[in-house]
N, C-alpha and C positions, 0 to 999 in steps of 0.2 A: 842961596835962595832957600827959604824954608819950604818944607813939603806943603802941598795944597790941602791934604787931608786933616792935619791937626791932630792926628791919632797915630797909634803905633803901626797900623796896617791900612793899606788900601788893597782890597781884594778885587782885582780886575780880571776880566776875560775878554779876549778879542773874539768878537762874534760878527758874522756877516750881517750887514745892515738889513738885508731883506728877510732875515729870520727874526727881527724884532717886531713886536706888535704893541702899539700903544693902545691900552684898553679904554682910556678915558682922557679927553682933553689933549692938548699938545704941550710938550715941554717948553720951558723958557730957556733960551740960550744965553750964557754968560761967557765972555772971553776973559781968560786969566793968563798971567805970565807963565812961562815954562823955562826950564834950564836951557833949552835950545835957543831961546829968544823969539821963536816963532809964535809961542803961545798955544793955548788949547781952548777949544770951545766946549763948555760943559752944558749938557741938557739937564735941567733941573725940573722937578715936579713943581708946577705953578702954585700948589697949595702949601706944601711943607718945605720946599726948596732942597730936598734931598737930591744929591747928584745921582742921576740914573745912568748916563753914559757920557762919553766925551769923544772928541776928535782932536788928535794932535795935529796942529796946523802945518807943521813941517812935512807931514806925511800925506796931506790931502791929495796931492797930485799923484802919489804912488798907490795909495790904498783907500780910495774913496768908499769902497764897499765894506769897510770894516769899522765897527764901533767898539770902543773900549767900555765895556759894560761893568757897572759895579755889581759884583756877584751877589752881595747881600740884598739887592733889590729884586732878584729873581724868585720865582715861586719855589724852586728846589735848589737852593745854593749848594747843598751838600753834594750834588751831582757834578760839581766843577772843582775838584781839588786842584791845587796849583801844580803846573809843570815845573815851575822854577820860582824861587824867591829872588827878587831883584831889589836893588837899592838897599842892600843890607848894611851898607856903610852908614845909613841914616837910622837904623834900628836902635832901640834902647838897649843898654847892655844887659838888662835883666831878662830880655826875651831870648829864649832858647829855641833854636830851630832844629827840626828833625834832620838827621843825616840822610833820610830817605828821599829828600827833595833837593835838587841842586840849588845852590845859593851863590849869588853874585853881588859884588860891591855896588855895581851900577847896572844899567840896562844893556851893557855891551857884552853879549855872549853869543855863541854859535847856535842858532836855532836848530840847525841840522842835527846837532848832537843832543839837544835837550827836548825838543818838541816831539810829540807822538807822530807816527806816520800819518794818522788821520788828520791831525792839525796841520801838518805840512802840506798835505794834499788839498785841504780846504783852502789854505792861503794861496796855493798855486792856482787853483781854479778861479779865485777872485782876481788874481793878477792877470790871468789869461782873458777873462771877461772884460777887464778894464782896458787891456791892450786893443781889443776889438772895437770897443765903443769910442 
């Protein structure tokens, strides 16, 4: 399956859905295929169709409160450097990644060893809230 982005990078960040604020209008949702077969829903700007965030449908039941946000659409994208590079098996050979950020051939890695303590705590809080609801 070809990558959805059509580019060398997809800069994504997992952010709590309640921390997102749509400033104008509502996004248009488009469902696209994914490697899992479950697909993903992408929220796009209704005027320019830039992908703003997405939901991976195989995870909806587990992490409804998380959105996969395109970092480049944020006001201050430089505040979100990557914790990890994933899907490096798909990168172009001329792209050189820094040794300072862990890199993985796919998305199968141990979050406990890679993510920041703060990121793990935020994800745990979401999981606990969703267990209650």
